[in-house]
KEDREN-882911 format. One line per 2 residues: number of its first residue (from 1); their letters; for each residue x, y, z of C-alpha. Coordinates in steps of 0.1 Angstrom, whole numbers, plus 5000, padded with zeros to 4 digits. Each point is the difference from the previous one (the first is absolute). Last residue first. Example, Ala and Ser with C-alpha at 12.3 -4.5 7.8 and 13.67 -1.06 7.14 Angstrom:
<rs>
2	SA	5137/4989/5071 ~ 4986/4966/5007
</rs>
This chain:
<rs>
253	HE	5166/5109/4939 ~ 4974/5020/4981
251	RS	4999/4999/4962 ~ 4997/5034/4983
249	GR	5036/5000/4989 ~ 4995/4969/4979
247	PM	4973/5016/4979 ~ 4969/4977/5000
245	LR	4995/4979/4969 ~ 5013/4969/5016
243	AD	4977/5004/5030 ~ 4970/5007/4978
241	II	5007/4968/4980 ~ 5005/4980/5031
239	GL	4967/5012/5015 ~ 4982/4993/4968
237	VM	5013/4965/4998 ~ 4992/4993/5037
235	LL	4966/5015/4996 ~ 4992/4977/4971
233	SV	5013/4970/5020 ~ 4979/5010/5030
231	KL	4968/5003/4980 ~ 5006/4967/4981
229	PY	5009/4982/5032 ~ 4968/5012/5017
227	AV	4975/4994/4973 ~ 5006/4963/4995
225	AS	5003/4987/5036 ~ 4978/5029/5010
223	LM	4969/4981/4988 ~ 5009/4970/5020
221	TY	5003/5022/5031 ~ 5028/5019/5019
219	MS	4988/5026/5025 ~ 5000/4973/5027
217	QG	4968/4997/5021 ~ 4994/5006/5036
215	HR	5012/4979/5030 ~ 5026/4974/5007
213	RR	5027/5011/4975 ~ 5031/4978/5004
211	DV	5030/5014/5018 ~ 5029/5018/4985
209	TI	5036/4998/5013 ~ 5026/5026/4991
207	PH	5034/4999/4982 ~ 5015/5033/4988
205	EG	5000/5010/4963 ~ 5018/5028/4981
203	VR	4993/5026/4974 ~ 5025/5027/4991
201	YG	4990/5028/4977 ~ 5013/5004/4965
199	LA	4969/5014/4983 ~ 4993/4966/4984
197	LL	5002/4984/5034 ~ 4974/5025/5014
195	YA	4976/4992/4971 ~ 5005/4963/5002
193	IA	4992/5000/5038 ~ 4970/5022/4994
191	EA	4986/4976/4974 ~ 5007/4969/5021
189	HL	4982/5013/5031 ~ 4985/5035/5001
187	DV	4964/4986/4998 ~ 4987/5008/4966
185	FP	5022/5030/4994 ~ 4993/5031/4980
183	RF	5027/5024/5011 ~ 4991/5028/5025
181	ML	5016/4993/5034 ~ 5028/4975/4990
179	RG	5029/5021/4986 ~ 4993/5028/5025
177	FV	5002/4977/5030 ~ 5034/4986/4988
175	RR	5023/5022/5022 ~ 4976/4996/5029
173	PI	5009/4964/5006 ~ 4977/4971/4993
171	VK	5002/4970/5023 ~ 4979/4971/4988
169	LG	4975/4975/5014 ~ 4973/4994/4973
167	SS	5021/4974/4982 ~ 4991/4995/4963
165	TD	5034/4999/4984 ~ 5014/4974/5024
163	YV	5030/4985/4983 ~ 5017/5030/4986
161	RQ	5028/4987/4978 ~ 5023/5026/4984
159	RF	5011/4999/4964 ~ 4978/5030/4993
157	LL	4976/4988/4972 ~ 5003/4963/5003
155	AI	5001/5000/5038 ~ 4970/5023/5000
153	LA	4981/4977/4977 ~ 5009/4969/5020
151	SF	4987/5015/5032 ~ 4969/5011/4982
149	LK	4992/4966/4986 ~ 5009/4980/5032
147	MG	4978/5022/5021 ~ 4972/4998/4975
145	TR	5000/4962/4998 ~ 5002/4997/5038
143	QL	4971/5023/5005 ~ 4978/4980/4977
141	LP	5011/4966/5013 ~ 4996/5008/5037
139	EM	5033/5004/5018 ~ 5018/4973/5019
137	DY	5022/4990/4970 ~ 5015/5035/4996
135	QR	5036/4991/5009 ~ 5030/5024/5000
133	TR	5006/4989/5037 ~ 5016/5032/5013
131	VF	4988/5026/4975 ~ 4965/4984/4999
129	RS	4978/5017/5026 ~ 5016/5034/4994
127	GI	4996/5033/5019 ~ 5010/5023/4972
125	LL	5025/5028/5004 ~ 4997/5030/4976
123	DF	5027/5026/4995 ~ 5025/4978/5018
121	TG	5034/5010/5013 ~ 5002/4977/5030
119	AS	5000/5003/5038 ~ 4968/5020/5002
117	FA	4982/4976/4977 ~ 5012/4970/5020
115	EY	4988/5017/5032 ~ 4967/5007/4984
113	LP	4995/4964/4991 ~ 5012/4988/5034
111	GI	4974/5023/5018 ~ 4971/4993/4977
109	DQ	5003/4962/5001 ~ 4984/4997/5035
107	AR	4968/5015/4985 ~ 4994/4967/4982
105	HQ	4983/5004/4967 ~ 4970/4978/4991
103	GD	4975/5018/5022 ~ 4980/5015/4971
101	AD	5010/5036/5005 ~ 5033/4999/4981
99	FT	5030/5021/5010 ~ 5017/5028/4981
97	IL	5030/5017/5016 ~ 5005/5037/4990
95	AE	5033/5018/5005 ~ 5012/5035/5008
93	YG	4966/5014/5010 ~ 4994/5037/4992
91	HR	4963/5002/5005 ~ 4992/5006/4963
89	DA	5023/4972/4988 ~ 4985/4975/5024
87	YK	4965/5009/4991 ~ 5008/4998/4963
85	IA	5016/4966/5005 ~ 4970/4988/5019
83	TQ	4977/5012/4973 ~ 5022/4982/4975
81	VA	4997/4968/5020 ~ 4962/5003/4998
79	RG	5002/5007/4963 ~ 5019/4968/4995
77	YG	4977/4979/5021 ~ 4968/5010/4981
75	LN	4978/5031/4998 ~ 4971/4988/5021
73	CL	4977/5030/5007 ~ 5002/5030/5023
71	HT	5036/4992/5007 ~ 5007/5006/5037
69	AT	5034/5010/5014 ~ 5002/4989/5037
67	TV	5020/5008/5030 ~ 4991/4974/5026
65	GL	4974/5009/5027 ~ 4992/4963/5006
63	RR	4963/5007/5000 ~ 5003/5020/4967
61	LT	5019/4971/4985 ~ 4974/4975/5010
59	AG	4972/5021/4985 ~ 5020/5003/4967
57	TA	5005/4962/4998 ~ 4964/4992/5007
55	DK	4992/4989/4965 ~ 4998/5020/4967
53	SG	5036/5010/4999 ~ 5009/5029/4977
51	DD	5038/4995/5001 ~ 5005/5007/5037
49	VV	5036/5011/5000 ~ 5013/4994/5036
47	LV	5028/5022/5012 ~ 5024/4991/5028
45	DF	5029/5020/5015 ~ 5032/4982/5010
43	RP	5016/4999/5035 ~ 4973/4975/5012
41	AV	5012/4973/4975 ~ 4991/4966/5016
39	SR	4969/5011/5020 ~ 4987/5025/4974
37	VA	5004/4975/4972 ~ 4983/4972/5020
35	HV	4971/5022/5011 ~ 4994/5012/4965
33	VA	5000/4965/4986 ~ 4977/4987/5027
31	EI	4975/5028/4993 ~ 5002/4995/4962
29	TQ	4994/4963/4999 ~ 4963/4992/4999
27	EE	4989/5035/4987 ~ 5024/4997/4970
25	NY	4976/5013/4973 ~ 5028/5019/4982
23	AP	5031/5010/5019 ~ 5033/5016/4991
21	IA	5023/5001/5031 ~ 5026/5027/5000
19	IL	5029/5000/5025 ~ 5015/5035/5001
17	VP	5037/5007/5009 ~ 5016/5032/5011
15	SP	4978/4999/5031 ~ 4981/5030/5012
13	AR	5007/5012/5036 ~ 4973/4987/5024
11	SS	4977/5027/5013 ~ 4968/4983/4989
9	GT	4968/5020/5004 ~ 4984/4992/4967
7	PE	4996/4968/4981 ~ 5000/5004/4962
5	SS	4972/4998/4974 ~ 5006/5001/4963
3	TT	4979/5004/4970 ~ 5008/4986/4966
1	M	4988/5005/4964
</rs>
């Protein structure tokens, strides 16, 4: 369940693009992230999805006056992104850009990423840490193993290499909102990419830079090192089966 709060009194015309920032217990970084995004991309609207934070994230967002959708309990990253997609769909946005709240993304990458999306024919454009270097060596072992695994699986299944399957910086156009809003996803990373590719949509990557996390805690743990790949792999298989069984005429392009 979600509730939403929106600043009032603004006379600015709505933007065709929404930047969505999923946040869970990010009190140490959320203010700086919101300020950076607003400064670099003032022509775009901003939505923060507070995924049931237990710290001061919600209070900070209220002080900042940023449009916020609040989950009453923690539902997970994937559900937070789906809330953002539903919001973007309901308010008529033409595209959604997802952006992490932990301070690892650089707001300066938003403009070039969106320009690359606008100049191309993508149905999903991923801000990629690895598409340029194709090297994962700097990543922690657990994340590195998962990244390599899902990149290899997608290459095997679709003959297309997606190097950064877990990037939280993406451009999602309106034409695929309906495909992603209601499916059971873990985090809308590898399983969503596989689903869209199976439907015949076009997925691309554009190089970005990601900084090291300085605050908070990663959602990836030793326990998730086993559970996460199994869940995502199962959802990838189910998504591909669903896509292949779907009548061809019902696919959106």
